[in-house]
N, C-alpha and C positions, 0 to 999 in steps of 0.2 A: 518374254523375248530376251531379256538380259541373261537368264539362265541358259537359254538355248545357244546364245552367242558365246557365252563363257565356256560352255561345254565343247563348242567347236574351236576354242582357241582364239576367238575373235575379240579384239579390244576396240571399243568405239571411241574415236577421237572427237568427233562431232558428226551429228546426223540429224536430219529432219524426220518427221513422223512418216514421211512417205518411203523411207528406206528400212522397210521391215523385211527380213529374210524370206518370210513365207510367201511373198509376192513373186519371187523368181522361179522360173522353171529349171529343172535339172538339165544342165547343158548337155550331158551325154545322151539323154533321151531325145533332146531336140535335134542333135546332130545325127543320131541313128535314124531318125525319121526322115532325114534329108539326104540320105546316101546317094540317090540319084542326081542330086543338085550340087553337092560340095565334095571336095577332096580335103581331108584334114592333113594339114602340113605340120602342124605343131600344136603345142598347148601352153597356155599362159596361166600361171597360178599366182596371182597377186598376193603379196605378203602384207601390204598396207594399202588401204582405201581411205582417202581423206575427202570427205564431203564438205560442201560449203554450208556452214551454219545457216539456220533459218534467219531470214532477214538480210543476209549478205549477198552481194552480187558475185556470181561465179566468175572466175578468171577465164579469160579467152584462152 
């Protein structure tokens, strides 16, 4: 997992074991399958994602 993330230019700041990239679907494929339900207005490309460390309470 660390090699895959490094190859994608992702640096983990803190992460739980449930945050493995392979569990996510490709957003472009998901949106393409829903063209009759949604209209794409824009695209968000996060540069930093900070997850709550295991055992900590997430902020509201």
